[in-house]
Each structure stands twice: as C-alpha cells, then as structure tokens.
C-alpha positions as CSV (number, residue, x, y, z in Angstrom):
1,M,18.4,-12.0,-23.5
2,A,20.6,-15.3,-23.2
3,G,23.8,-14.7,-21.4
4,A,23.0,-11.3,-19.9
5,Q,24.3,-10.9,-16.3
6,K,21.9,-9.2,-13.6
7,L,23.3,-5.9,-12.3
8,S,23.0,-7.4,-8.9
9,D,25.3,-10.4,-9.5
10,R,27.9,-7.7,-10.1
11,I,28.2,-6.1,-7.1
12,P,30.6,-7.0,-4.0
13,S,28.2,-7.6,-1.3
14,E,28.9,-5.4,1.7
15,G,26.2,-3.9,4.2
16,P,23.2,-5.5,4.8
17,G,22.2,-8.4,2.6
18,V,19.0,-6.9,1.7
19,F,20.7,-4.4,-0.3
20,Y,21.4,-7.0,-2.9
21,T,18.1,-8.9,-3.2
22,D,15.9,-8.6,-6.1
23,E,12.9,-7.8,-4.1
24,F,14.6,-4.6,-2.7
25,M,16.1,-3.5,-6.1
26,T,12.8,-3.9,-7.3
27,M,10.9,-1.7,-4.6
28,M,14.2,1.1,-4.9
29,E,13.5,1.3,-8.4
30,Q,10.1,2.5,-8.0
31,H,11.8,5.2,-5.7
32,I,14.5,6.5,-8.0
33,P,12.5,9.6,-9.2
34,L,11.7,10.5,-5.5
35,L,15.5,10.0,-4.6
36,R,17.0,12.2,-7.4
37,S,14.4,14.9,-6.5
38,N,15.3,14.8,-2.9
39,P,16.7,18.3,-1.8
40,N,19.6,16.5,-0.3
41,T,20.4,14.5,-3.1
42,Q,24.2,15.8,-4.0
43,L,25.7,16.6,-7.5
44,R,29.1,15.7,-7.0
45,P,31.6,17.1,-9.5
46,I,33.9,14.7,-11.0
47,E,37.2,15.6,-12.8
48,P,37.5,14.9,-16.4
49,S,40.8,12.8,-15.9
50,L,39.0,10.9,-12.9
51,A,35.9,10.4,-15.3
52,L,38.0,8.8,-18.0
53,Q,40.1,6.7,-15.9
54,Y,36.9,4.9,-14.4
55,A,35.3,5.0,-17.8
56,N,33.2,1.4,-18.3
57,D,33.8,0.9,-14.4
58,F,31.2,3.2,-12.4
59,Y,31.7,1.1,-9.2
60,G,35.2,2.0,-9.5
61,L,34.5,5.6,-9.5
62,L,31.9,5.2,-7.1
63,L,34.6,3.7,-4.7
64,S,36.9,6.5,-5.7
65,L,34.6,9.1,-4.2
66,G,34.0,6.9,-0.8
67,I,30.4,5.5,-1.4
68,P,30.0,2.3,0.5
69,F,29.1,-0.9,-1.6
70,Q,25.5,-1.2,-0.3
71,Y,24.5,2.3,-2.4
72,H,26.1,1.4,-5.6
73,W,23.2,0.0,-7.2
74,T,20.9,2.7,-6.1
75,V,23.4,5.7,-7.4
76,T,24.1,3.7,-10.7
77,R,20.4,4.0,-11.3
78,C,20.1,7.3,-10.1
79,N,22.5,8.4,-12.6
80,G,20.4,6.6,-15.3
81,Y,22.7,3.5,-15.8
82,S,21.7,-0.1,-15.7
83,G,25.1,-1.4,-15.2
84,P,28.9,-0.1,-14.5
85,M,30.1,-0.4,-17.6
86,Q,27.4,2.2,-19.4
87,F,29.4,5.0,-17.7
88,K,31.8,6.1,-20.6
89,G,33.9,8.6,-18.7
90,D,32.0,11.3,-20.3
91,V,30.0,12.8,-17.5
92,F,31.5,14.9,-14.9
93,T,28.8,15.0,-12.4
94,V,27.2,11.9,-10.2
95,I,23.9,12.0,-8.7
96,V,24.1,10.8,-5.0
97,P,21.1,10.5,-3.0
98,P,21.2,11.1,0.7
99,F,21.8,7.4,2.2
100,T,19.8,8.3,5.4
101,E,16.8,8.0,3.0
102,I,18.2,4.6,1.5
103,D,18.7,3.5,4.8
104,Q,15.3,4.0,5.9
105,L,13.6,2.6,3.0
106,Q,15.8,-0.5,3.7
107,Q,14.4,-0.4,7.1
108,I,11.0,-0.1,6.2
109,F,11.5,-2.7,3.4
110,S,12.8,-5.2,5.9
111,S,10.2,-4.2,8.6
112,N,7.3,-5.2,5.8
113,S,9.2,-8.1,4.6
114,N,9.2,-9.5,8.4
115,L,5.7,-8.7,8.8
116,S,4.5,-10.2,5.4
117,I,6.0,-13.3,5.0
118,G,4.6,-15.3,1.8
119,S,2.6,-12.2,0.8
120,K,3.2,-9.5,-1.4
121,I,5.3,-6.5,0.0
122,K,3.3,-3.5,0.3
123,T,5.1,-0.2,-0.6
124,R,2.3,2.7,-0.1
125,P,3.9,3.5,3.4
126,I,7.4,3.8,1.6
127,A,6.3,6.2,-0.6
128,R,5.0,8.2,2.2
129,V,8.3,8.4,4.1
130,L,9.7,10.3,0.6
131,T,7.5,13.1,0.8
132,F,9.6,16.2,1.3
133,M,8.3,19.0,3.5
134,P,10.1,22.6,2.9
135,P,12.0,23.6,6.0
136,D,9.9,25.9,8.6
C-alpha cells in the first residue's frame, strides 16, 4: 500500500530500543494470543467519556492509563488494533498484558539476538516461557 505508515514509525521511542524494531515486533506478534490468555492479563475498565475523549488516539488513552510507551505496540495488538486510530471510543475495556511477561520476552529475544548475529532468531525457547502453570 503506497504511502502507508508502519505502526512502529508512529510510536514515540522510550524504553529499550529493541521494543521498536521490526524483528522484535514480528516475534511479539507470535505471542499475542499467549499474552491475551495469560491469567495475569488485566481487563481495565474505561469510562465512556474517557473512551470518547481518546477516539482515534489509542496511544493517548494508554498514556492516560499510565502505560509506558514501550508497551503501547503490544497492548495495541492485544486489543486487536493495528494502529492507534482504529480505536473509535466505543470500547470500554482495555486488555493489558503483564509487563513482566513482555519484559521477559524482550530479554530472551535480546539474548538470542546477541548470540545469533547474522542468523535467524529462534523463538522456540520463548514459547516455553509463556507456558502457564496453575498455582499449587
């Protein structure tokens, strides 16, 4: 699509730079279903007036909820949007995956990237990280 802007180009860069790379986002895309079904994922209620205030500005809504920039892309994808303008202010719950899981995936991704310079990154170990065990 000519003139289309990538989602990664629209996010202000704060936090580790790896969060804003195409490679990291590609890897994270594979883990969105696991993050959505994680027992620690929160469903945060949104007041209708706040949702309307941030219609077409999902990142603004996430900022108002105190969600750090580096998680905006992942939270956006967990909510089924491919861009911040897809939020129309008519949804009153935001799916917020646990940041600790995202950070753990980022650490594994970065370790694999450092170990496999010039080769394809393997994601199989990452999938094992998100195998959830019920509490004893």
